C-alpha positions, 0 to 999 in steps of 0.5 A: 500500500502507498499514500500517494505522496511522492518522495522524489522524482526519478528518471527512466533510464532503461526499457528492455522488451523481453518475451512476456514482460519489460524490464525497466530501470529507474534512476533514483536517490531517496528511495534507494536509501534502505532498498532491498530486493523484493521491495515495492516502489510505486513508479508513476502510479504502478506498484513495481517489485525491485529485482536488482539495484545499484547505488544509483538506480533500481530495476523491476519487471512489468508484465504485458498485462500491466503494460496494456492498462498503463502508459508505460511503453518505450516512450517512457524512456528518459521521462521523469516519474514519481516515486514512493516506497510502500508505507510502513505500518504506523505511519501517517496516511497523509494522502489516501490508500493507494494500491499501485494498481492502475485502472486505466489511462487519461489524457490531459486536455487542459492546463490552467496554472495549477488546474489540470483537466483530464479526459478518461473513459466512462468505466473509470470516470464513474468512480470519480466524484467531486471532492473525492480522491484519485491517484494520478501517476501515483499522486493522491489528489482531490477531485475539484470537478467531475462531469461525465468522462472529464474531471479536474484536479487542483495542485498546491504549489508544493505538489507541483514542485515535488512531482512530475506534474510540473513537466506535463503538457496537454495531450500527455497520458496519465495513469489513473487509479480510482479510490478502492472504496467506491469499488467495494461499495459497488460490489456490496450493492450489486444485489441490493435494491436499496442502500441506506444508512443501516446497510452501509453500517452493517458492511463497515462503512 
């Protein structure tokens, strides 16, 4: 699990296609401080398992199934990516619970200073609500507007400076992970004709 708070901006310096997966190498600094093989590092919203590392970078494998739902292809080479180590038990949760399991892609269609407008597909946007949480390229953000397949997020100056959003342009693709709570509620209510306060309380909400 992750919080959606980027620890640093890394750079993709290797992208090697294998038969059934891609091996990616990411140049980093802070996330390497206590790294070990098998650790999880969220890389632009994708939870990756470290397979090897040096004092300057780490490598991980991305399976073809994951490649299908993320923006990761050869064009990611030399791009800046947001990095976060898995959260520790007992740590503060400053963002929201982020799994590192990308639901799909969005496209930035407008940028107005610190406001980013993103278009996605309806199967993703139905889980995005105004004032709710969404992870964009691994960053926990609050939705400021949501309408059909378009939504907006507003970034404070600190987030802009600490993430790769400062490098983004119109038409850039982004990885989107919706809030898992919405999916749990949908699953619980599939066979329910009526949802009320008692039903939500009975199911832990």
